[in-house]
N, C-alpha and C positions, 0 to 999 in steps of 0.2 A: 504494500500500500504506500502511496506517495505520502511523504511527510506533510506536504501542503494540505492534502485532503484530510489527514488526521487532525492537524492543527485547526483547520477551518471548521471541521465537525465539532471539535471541542468548543470553539468560540460560539458556534451556533447553539449548541446544547446549553452552554452557560447562559447565553442571552435568553433562551427560552425558559430555562429553569428559574430565572428571576421573575418570570411572569406568573408563577404559581399555577401552572397548568395541572391537569389531572395526571399526566404522565409524559415523560420525555425519555426516549431511548435512542441510543446510538448503535447501529448494527453494521458491522463490517460484512459487506456482500461481494467483495472483490472476487472471491473464488466461485461465486454462484452466478454472476451475470457480467456481461460486458457493458451494461448501462452506466455503471458508476462504481466507485470504491465503497462508499458509505451512504447509508440512509440514516437520516435523523427523523424520528417520528414523534410528533407532538399531538397529544389528545386534549381537546378543549371541551369545556362544559356547555358552550353555547355557540351558535353561528356567529353572533356578534364578536365573541372572543376570538374565534377562528380568524376572521377577517382582520381584526385589530392587531392580533399577534403577527400575522403575515406582513401586514403593512409596516409595523414597527421593526420587525426583523429585517425586512428589506432596507429600511432607512438606516438602521444601525450598521448593517454590513456595507452599505454604500459609503457610509462615513469611513469605514475601514478600507475602502477601495475595492470591494467585491460587488460585482453587478450580476444579477441573475441572468443566465444565458437563455433560460426559458421559464415561463411561469404560466400556470393554468389554474382554473377553478375559482377565480375571483367573482365570477358571475353568480354562482350559487353559494359560494363561501362555505360549503360543507366539507370540501376536501381541496385544499390549496397545495399545489406542488410548485416548489422553487428549485430550479436546477442550477447549481453552481459548478458544473463540470468537475466531477470527482466526488461531490456531495449533493445528494438530492434530499430536500427537506419536504416532508409530508406533514401538513398541519390539518388535522381532521376534527370535525365535530364528533363527539363521543358516539352518537348513534350510527354514524357512517363507519367509524372505526370498528364498532362491534359487528355491523352488517358485512363489511368487506373482509374483516379479519386480516388486515395487512401484516400484523405481527406474526400470525400463524403462517402466512405465505413465505416469510423469510426466517422462519424459526431455525433453519440450518445455518444461518449466518452467525457470526461471532458477536455476541452482545458485549459492547465496550462500556467501561465504567466512566461516568461523568465526574470530572475533577471539580471540586467545589471551591477551587481557588479563584481569586479575582483575575480576570484576563483583560 
């Protein structure tokens, strides 16, 4: 896994963890797919929180010099995907997360621990 991808995933997870979401996971999927190195999955308690979280994350990462290569899902805001080339962020409303079972789909990936230090 590229060091850049890992560091970016940690930064993303740190920013998301500060939002007091229901759940934030970092999954290394490099050995499972050619799409990306890492998924960061964030589960939100409301559609409003999903959209606000995605918007704020995009803003904070833009301040750090990272621009999303691709973004989808803002229309419905129940599942927003932000692709940072090496790290794909999934921000889901709880009900959609349960329905689609994204964590189950990637259960063979390596779950990484979120560092709680200030970044």
